[in-house]
N, C-alpha and C positions, 0 to 999 in steps of 0.2 A: 347430531351426526349419528349419534346412537340410536334414535327413533328412526332414521333412515334406514341403517342397517338391519333393525329389526324389522322393519316393513319387508325388506326383500328377503330376509331369512323366513318369516312368518307369515308374510302378508296382511299382518295386523297394522292398522294406523295407529298413531299415538292417541291414546283415549283415556288417559290417567296420568298422574304427576305425583311424586312424592313432594310433599309440601310440609314444612316443619312450622308448626304453629308454637309460639314461644312469647315471652315477657311476662313481666308482673302484673299485667293485666288479665292473664289467661287463668281461668280457674284450674285446668289441667293441661299443661304443655303437652305436646306429643308431635312425632313424625307420622304421617299419614300418608297412605296411597289414596288419592282423590281423584275421581272422574272428572275430565274437563267439562266446564260448564256449571259446576255445583257452585251455588251462591255462597260466598263467603260466609255470611250468617249462619248457614248449615255446616259450615267446618267448624265454626266456633261452638256453635251449640253442640256437637259432637265432642267437644273440649270441655265440656261443662259450662260454656258460655263466657261471658266477660266480668269480672268483678266490677262492684258498682263504682269503684274508683277509677274506672279506665276512662281516660281522655282523649286517647288517639289509637286508631289502628292502622299500621303500615302494611303496605305490602311490598315484599321485597327485604334487602337487608336493611340494618341500622343506619347505614351511611347514603346509600344511593335509593333507598325505598321512598316510595311516594305515598301521602296519607291516604285512606280510603274514605272518600266522601260518602259513599254508598255501600252498605254492606250486603246488598242484594246484587252486586256486580259479581262475575262469574269467576273461577279457576280458569287460567288460560295456559296454554302451554309453556309460557315464560314464567309462571307464577312458581316462586320456590319457597316463598315464607310469607307467614302472616305474624306481624308483630304486634302485640298490645301493650301500651304504656298507661301508666297512671298520670303522667304530666311531668313528674321531676326527672323523668330520663330523658324525654325528648328535648328539653330547653327551648319548646316552642311557646311562644305567648298565648295566652287563651284569647278564644274568637270573641269578639263583641258582635252587637248588630251594626248594620249597615249605617253609617251617619250621612249617606248621600252627599261627600264631600267632591267627588267628582274626579278624584287622582286616579283611578283605574281607567277612566274614559281618556284622560289625557296621555297615560301610558301607551294605552293600546294601539300598536302601529297599522292596525287594520281599520280603525274607528269602529269597532264594535262598540256595543254596551255591555260592558263586564258586570258592572253591577246588578243590570237586569237579568243577564244571562244566570247569574249566580241565584237569584232570587227564584227563578223559574226551573233552575237546576234542583234546588232544595224541595221545592214542590213536585219535582220529577215530571214537569210539563214539556219533556222532550221534544215533542211534535211543535210545539209552539216556538221554542228554541231555534228549532230548523226554518220552520215555515216564515216566521215574521222579524228574526233576530239574526239570521245567517250563522248559527254556531259553528257550521261545518268550515265556514271561513277562517275561524281561529286556528292559529299555527301554535298553539299552547306554550309560546315563549316565556310566559310566567310574568311579565312585565306587571300586569295588573294586580296579581297577588303581591308583588314584591311592594307595590305603591299603598296597597290599602292599608290605612292606620288601624282597623278593625280586626286585621288578621284573619279575614274572611279567605278559606282557600279556594279562591274563586278559579284557577286553572284545573284543579283537581275536579271541581263541580261540572265544568265545561269538558273535562276529559270523560267522565262518566257519562255525559249525557252523548257525546259523540260516540262512545264505545256500546252504549245503548241502541242508538239509532242505526249504527252498522250491524248491529246482532239483528235487529227487526228486519233490516232490508235484505240481508242474507239468509 
């Protein structure tokens, strides 16, 4: 609402965001004014980069934040924080390679192939995900990620792909 009021007062649209970069995995935590569209990787680089022990980067807060699968994802108007954890703080188990068990396929209510989408997402083959595997049909319910015994963040990889495809389109 403040951004709307600012627009009417000044004529300037929302072009930047205050972002908190924190956590034990960040070399130099800071509060920054970041232009929208800036890759998360660049924001972290400005803060001295990630420590070698960093295991997970989260966008948002510690309770409701989502793991970031792609550090090239941009800062958006809803971005408020980037948290980097060394692993002990998250309580999330370590990710292992896909064992092709098929649990994610069984869990998907839209009969997509989440394991294939995750593999393509890690390789950043977003167009193939869209053209041949219907990634845009995913409702991001998280059933695949919950079912995965290898702890692969499937829904985060899918979300990153969909965001990337939408940005290319728009």
